[in-house]
N, C-alpha and C positions, 0 to 999 in steps of 0.2 A: 616725539612721533613715535621712537624704537621700542618706548615702554606697552604704548599702544597696541601694536602689533604683536605681541608676546602675547597679551590675553586671547587674541582671536581663536586661536585652538579649542580654547576650554569655555568661551561666555558663552555658547549657544545652548549647552550641555547641560539639562535639567539639574545632573547632580548637581551644578554649581552655581544654578539659577539665584539661590539665596545670599552668595557671598557677595561680599565691598568688592570694588575696582581693586583696594590694596590687596584683599583676600586674594582675588583672581591673578594678581603678578607675581603674589609668593607662589601658588598652586604651579602656574603656567613654568616657573623655574625647576618646579619640583618632577615635569611630567616631562617623554620624549616620545617625540612624535616618531609612530612608524611603521612600515606599507607591509601586511602580511599577505602571503600569497595564498590561494583560494587550497584547501586543504591540508594546508598545514597546522599543523598542533599546536596550540596556544598553549594547553594545560593539561596534564595528562594525569588519570587516578593515581592517586598514592606517590603523586614525584612530590618532593619539597616545596615548599611554599620559598619564591624568590619575589613575587612580583605581581601589584597590581594593575589591572587592564581595564579601560576604560574605551568602549568602543566609540567610535567617531562618525565611521561610515561602514556598510556593508552586514554582514550576518554572520551565526555560529549557530551550530549544534553543540547542545551540553547534551552527554550523553554517560551513563554510571553503568559497569561491571555489576552484576547481580547474577546469584544463582544460578553461574555458569552461561548468562548472556548477558550483551548489553540494550539496553532499555534507555531511549531518549528521554529527558527529561524536563528540555525547554529547545527554545531556539532565541536565541539575542539577536539585537543590530542596535541601531544608531542610540547611544545614550544607554546603554546598560554598559554593565561593569561588573567586573570576573578575578577572582581569586580573593576578594574580602574573605572570605568562611577561616578558609587555612591562616589567613595572617592572622585576624582575631582571635583566634582559637589557639592557634598556635601547634596546627594540627597539621598531617599531611593529606594533601588533595583531596576532595571529595567526587569527582569528576572531572571527564574527560571534554576539553572544549577544543573543537575542528573548526577551522572557517570554510564556510559553506558556499562564501565569494572572497572574492578577495578585501580586504578590512584594511582601516585608516585605524591603527589606535593609538591609544594615548598610555604610555604603561610608567609604572613608579617602582621605584625599588621599597623593599621592606620601610629602609631608615625615612625615603619621602614618603610613603602611604602613613606612617606611624605621623610624620610632619604636619600633612596635608590635612589629618584628623585634628590636630590640637590647632593648626592654625584657624580653621573653619569649621566651628561646630553644628553647622547644619550640614555639613557634609558628613561629618561624624554619624548624627543622629541618621542621617537616610541611610548611608552604609550599614550601621548597626541594624537599623529596622528591618533591611534588606535580607541581611545574613541569618536573624532570628528566623523570619518568614522561611527561606529557601532550607534552613535546618528543620524546621518543624515540617515542610513539605516532603522532604524526605527521608524524613522518620515516618510519616507515614505512607509512604511508597517504598519504604524497604521491609 
């Protein structure tokens, strides 16, 4: 019974929708649930990449400093994930993410993130596809 409870934090997220039950249990063990208060900065542009974040509930603003100003890039919410671009590319953070509301998130370290991608090819595909799309849209906006 305990094993079923462990997977509950991730089972309803689209990112993990194609995972097997076994993969869900492994991924759940590689994530830590956190509550983040409104206005807290989760990721800071040009900071070092240290974690992968999946939003369970709430919303956040993604902004970028460009040409001496700050531009809002996106609003993200439940089911969205953050931090993969710098982790995949070995670069610094490309944007700042600030909680617009209180957030409940799942966080994985760099090593845990890499393990998740190895465990679940469907997650790896979704993460890489999103990273490519975000990289392209940032290049257009710059």
